[in-house]
C-alpha positions in Angstrom: -21.5 -52.9 30.8 -19.0 -50.3 32.2 -17.3 -47.6 30.4 -14.2 -47.8 29.1 -13.9 -43.8 29.2 -14.6 -41.3 31.0 -16.8 -38.2 29.9 -14.2 -35.5 29.0 -15.7 -31.9 29.2 -15.0 -29.2 27.0 -11.9 -27.2 27.5 -12.2 -24.0 28.9 -9.5 -21.9 27.0 -7.9 -19.4 30.2 -7.2 -15.5 29.1 -3.7 -14.9 30.0 -2.8 -10.6 30.1 0.5 -10.8 27.7 4.0 -10.7 28.8 4.5 -8.5 26.0 3.0 -5.1 25.1 1.2 -4.2 22.0 1.4 -0.5 20.9 0.6 -0.4 16.9 -2.6 -2.6 16.8 -5.5 -3.9 17.5 -7.5 -6.7 16.9 -10.5 -6.6 14.8 -12.0 -9.4 14.3 -10.9 -13.6 14.3 -12.5 -15.1 11.0 -12.3 -18.7 11.0 -11.5 -20.3 7.9 -10.1 -24.1 9.4 -11.2 -26.4 7.2 -12.2 -28.9 9.9 -15.0 -26.7 12.6 -15.7 -29.6 14.0 -13.4 -29.4 16.8 -9.8 -27.9 18.2 -9.4 -31.1 20.4 -9.0 -34.4 19.5 -8.5 -36.2 22.9 -7.7 -39.4 24.6 -10.6 -40.2 26.6 -9.2 -41.4 30.4 -9.8 -44.7 31.4 -12.2 -45.0 33.6 -11.0 -47.1 35.8 -6.7 -47.9 36.1 -7.9 -51.6 35.1 -9.7 -50.6 31.7 -7.7 -50.3 28.5 -6.6 -47.2 26.7 -8.7 -45.9 24.0 -6.8 -45.5 21.0 -9.2 -43.5 19.2 -9.2 -40.0 20.0 -12.7 -38.3 20.6 -13.5 -34.9 18.7 -13.7 -32.3 22.5 -14.5 -28.2 21.1 -13.6 -25.9 23.8 -16.0 -24.4 25.9 -18.5 -21.6 24.1 -17.2 -22.9 20.7 -14.0 -22.7 19.2 -13.9 -19.6 17.1 -15.8 -17.7 20.2 -13.7 -19.3 22.7 -10.3 -17.7 20.7 -12.1 -14.1 20.3 -12.6 -14.1 23.6 -9.7 -15.4 24.3 -7.4 -13.3 22.0 -9.9 -10.1 23.2 -9.2 -10.4 26.3 -5.0 -10.7 26.3 -4.8 -6.9 26.0 -6.4 -3.6 26.6 -7.8 -3.6 22.4 -7.1 -0.2 21.4 -9.4 0.7 18.3 -7.2 3.8 17.5 -4.5 2.0 16.6 -4.8 -0.1 13.7 -7.3 -2.5 12.9 -6.0 -5.9 12.3 -7.9 -9.3 11.2 -6.7 -12.6 12.0 -7.9 -15.1 9.7 -7.1 -18.8 11.6 -6.6 -20.9 9.4 -5.9 -23.9 12.1 -6.0 -24.5 15.4 -6.1 -27.8 16.4 -5.0 -30.5 19.2 -4.2 -34.3 17.6 -3.5 -36.6 20.3 -2.5 -40.5 20.0 -2.0 -42.9 22.6 1.2 -44.1 22.3 1.0 -47.6 23.5 2.5 -47.2 26.9 -0.4 -46.0 28.8 0.8 -42.2 28.0 -0.7 -40.2 25.3 0.9 -38.0 22.8 -0.3 -34.5 21.6 0.4 -31.9 19.3 -1.0 -29.0 18.7 -0.9 -27.0 15.6 -1.9 -23.6 15.1 -1.7 -21.3 12.0 -2.8 -17.4 11.4 -2.9 -14.9 8.3 -2.9 -11.1 9.1 -4.8 -8.6 7.7 -5.0 -4.9 8.0 -8.0 -3.2 7.6 -6.5 -0.3 5.3 -9.8 2.0 4.3 -12.1 -0.8 5.5 -10.4 -2.9 3.1 -8.7 -6.1 3.6 -4.4 -6.1 3.2 -2.8 -9.6 3.7 0.4 -8.6 6.0 2.2 -12.1 7.0 1.4 -15.6 7.8 2.3 -17.9 10.8 2.3 -21.2 11.2 3.5 -22.8 15.1 2.8 -25.6 17.3 3.8 -27.4 20.3 4.3 -30.7 21.6 3.3 -32.7 24.5 3.0 -36.1 26.7 0.7 -36.1 29.3 -0.6 -39.3 31.5 -3.1 -41.0 30.6 -5.5 -40.1 33.8 -4.7 -36.2 33.6 -6.1 -33.7 30.8 -4.0 -30.7 32.3 -1.1 -29.7 30.1 -3.8 -29.7 27.1 -5.3 -26.3 28.2 -1.9 -24.0 29.1 0.0 -25.4 25.8 -3.2 -24.6 23.7 -3.2 -21.1 25.2 1.0 -20.6 24.3 0.7 -21.3 21.2 -1.9 -19.5 20.3 -0.1 -16.8 22.1 3.0 -17.5 20.3 1.0 -16.2 17.3 0.1 -13.1 18.9 3.5 -12.4 19.4 4.9 -12.7 16.3 2.2 -10.6 14.9 3.4 -7.7 17.6 7.0 -8.0 17.1 6.5 -8.0 12.9 4.2 -5.1 13.1 6.6 -3.2 15.8 9.6 -3.8 13.0 7.4 -3.1 10.1 4.3 -0.1 10.9 7.1 2.4 10.5 8.5 1.5 7.1 6.1 -0.9 5.6 3.5 0.7 2.6 1.5 -2.1 3.1 0.5 -0.5 6.8 0.7 3.3 5.7 -2.0 5.4 7.7 -1.4 8.3 4.8 0.1 10.0 2.3 2.3 12.9 0.8 3.4 14.4 -2.2 6.3 16.1 -2.6 7.1 17.5 -6.1 10.1 19.0 -7.2 11.3 20.5 -10.8 13.6 19.5 -13.0 16.0 22.1 -14.2 19.0 20.7 -14.7 19.8 22.2 -18.3 23.4 20.8 -19.3 24.4 21.3 -23.6 22.3 18.3 -25.0 19.3 18.0 -26.4 16.9 18.9 -23.6 16.2 22.2 -22.8 14.3 22.0 -19.3 12.0 25.1 -18.6 13.5 27.8 -16.2 11.8 31.3 -16.0 15.6 32.7 -16.0 16.3 30.9 -19.5 13.9 31.4 -22.5 14.2 29.6 -25.1 16.5 31.1 -27.7 17.4 30.3 -31.5 20.2 27.8 -30.7 17.5 26.0 -29.2 16.2 25.1 -32.5 18.6 22.6 -34.2 16.6 20.1 -36.9 16.6 21.0 -40.5 14.1 23.3 -41.5 10.5 21.6 -43.4 8.6 21.7 -46.0 6.2 23.8 -44.2 3.8 26.7 -44.2 5.3 27.8 -41.0 8.6 29.6 -40.5 9.2 27.8 -37.4 8.2 24.6 -35.2 9.1 24.2 -31.0 9.0 20.5 -29.9 8.1 21.0 -26.0 6.0 18.2 -23.6 6.2 17.4 -19.8 6.7 13.8 -17.6 7.0 13.0 -14.1 9.4 10.3 -12.6 10.0 9.8 -8.9 9.5 6.7 -6.6 7.9 6.2 -3.1 9.3 5.6 0.5 7.7 4.9 4.0 8.4 7.9 6.9 7.2 6.9 9.9 4.0 5.3 8.7 3.3 7.8 6.5 3.9 7.3 2.2 6.3 10.2 0.9 5.3 10.2 -2.9 8.3 11.8 -4.1 7.7 13.0 -8.0 10.4 15.6 -10.3 8.2 16.7 -12.9 10.3 17.5 -16.6 8.8 20.5 -18.7 11.7 20.4 -21.6 11.8 21.1 -25.2 14.7 19.0 -27.6 16.3 20.7 -29.9 16.8 18.3 -32.3 12.9 18.1 -32.9 12.5 22.0 -32.8 13.4 24.2 -36.2 13.9 27.6 -37.4 13.9 29.3 -41.2 16.2 31.7 -41.5 13.8 34.4 -42.4 11.4 33.7 -38.6 14.6 34.4 -36.4 13.0 37.6 -34.5 12.4 38.6 -31.4 8.5 37.9 -32.7 8.3 34.9 -33.7 10.7 33.3 -30.5 7.9 34.9 -28.1 5.2 32.9 -29.8 7.4 29.9 -29.9 8.4 30.0 -26.0 4.6 30.4 -25.0 4.2 26.8 -26.9 6.7 26.1 -23.8 5.1 27.8 -21.6 2.0 26.6 -22.0 3.8 23.3 -21.0 4.9 24.4 -18.3 1.4 26.2 -16.6 -0.4 22.6 -17.3 2.3 20.7 -15.4 1.6 23.6 -12.8 -2.1 22.1 -12.8 -1.3 18.6 -13.0 0.7 18.8 -9.6 -2.2 20.4 -7.8 -4.5 17.4 -8.9 -2.1 15.3 -7.5 -2.7 16.0 -3.6 -3.1 13.2 -0.9 -6.7 14.0 -0.8 -7.1 12.6 -4.4 -4.9 9.8 -4.3 -6.1 6.9 -1.9 -3.2 4.1 -0.3 -3.8 1.3 -2.1 -4.1 2.4 -5.9 -2.3 6.0 -6.1 0.0 5.0 -8.6 -2.3 4.1 -11.1 -4.0 7.7 -10.1 -1.4 9.8 -10.5 -0.9 7.8 -14.3 -4.2 8.4 -15.4 -4.1 12.0 -13.9 -1.1 12.6 -15.5 -2.6 11.2 -19.0 -5.7 14.0 -18.6 -3.0 16.8 -18.4 -1.1 15.3 -21.6 -4.3 15.6 -23.6 -5.0 19.1 -22.0 -1.7 20.4 -23.3 -2.7 19.1 -26.9 -5.6 20.7 -26.9 -4.7 23.8 -25.7 -1.6 24.2 -28.3 -4.0 23.5 -31.2 -6.0 26.2 -29.4 -3.0 28.2 -28.9 -1.7 28.1 -32.9 -5.6 28.0 -34.3 -6.6 31.5 -32.6 -3.1 33.1 -33.6 -2.9 31.8 -36.7 0.4 29.8 -35.5 1.4 33.8 -34.6 0.4 35.4 -37.3 -2.4 37.1 -36.0 -0.8 39.8 -33.5 -3.8 41.5 -31.9 -4.8 37.4 -31.1 -0.7 37.0 -29.7 -1.1 39.6 -27.8 -3.8 38.3 -25.9 -2.6 35.5 -25.3 0.4 36.5 -23.9 -1.6 38.8 -21.4 -3.2 35.8 -20.6 0.0 33.1 -20.1 2.1 36.5 -18.4 -0.8 36.3 -16.1 -1.1 32.8 -15.3 2.1 32.8 -14.4 2.5 34.9 -12.0 -0.7 33.0 -10.5 1.3 29.9 -10.2 4.2 31.4 -8.9 6.6 30.5 -12.4 7.0 34.6 -12.1 6.6 37.6 -10.1 
């Protein structure tokens, strides 16, 4: 019995130099996430002779060398892969040519391509964007020549999409950042409100203690603390982490008894404020680019802040314990010297 259809060879996907320039990335890998890995093309085979009816069922015909290998090689040869650029992984979600006989002696084809793109940042995949596209074609039943170029152009369209997206996003998208820089400022605004912000040129005075004295054996109490605020932006591919550090005293939580309004007592309270400033300076030095990761820098900053806040509380308790809340003058003098030395060490005082 004569064959009704001619045998169809695997489709040879031809590499074609791109008509656009890729300058932000290279393709590190192509991963096959297709649900159907049997074949890339499902084709209506040409009839064995003009008198033989056209087949109605498409046959699975893969690319030459295998679908994934052929597409990997196609991408590799499309442009020079500069491995000094950002490594991008293509997850191939769909790549399929599906043909149907249209009943008029011709064949209709539909090409479907879907890709997800990931950036390998520090070896870990970061999802960027997804692409879906395709094309349609019609062909004579006896000719297969239109299939390969249509598939090729559909794949190139996906590469063109990620190239355009990368060109637009490379300098400003945090997912694509290749580095991080930390910029600290000290919050110094001192308005006549309830908060006094630390300044070496503006020491505490008794007017900063506005709360009603409590029934306590202590002569005065100051309420200092520190915090940070800020945000980030990407400039030329580098995350700029801009943090303002606030070292402050809350007036309405600080109080003094009339008998304690002297220079010795205000110095003791000022040293509480100085200790917080020193802890804040050490916190800033912990937040350096080499201690942060691009994907989790905010959590790391928050963790180090909590550590520093605990250090602040521990030092405040140690200071009051060793000085007897200022009643031990020798211990107070030792702490004064220690704090002054540290203030000079960190450039807070000349």
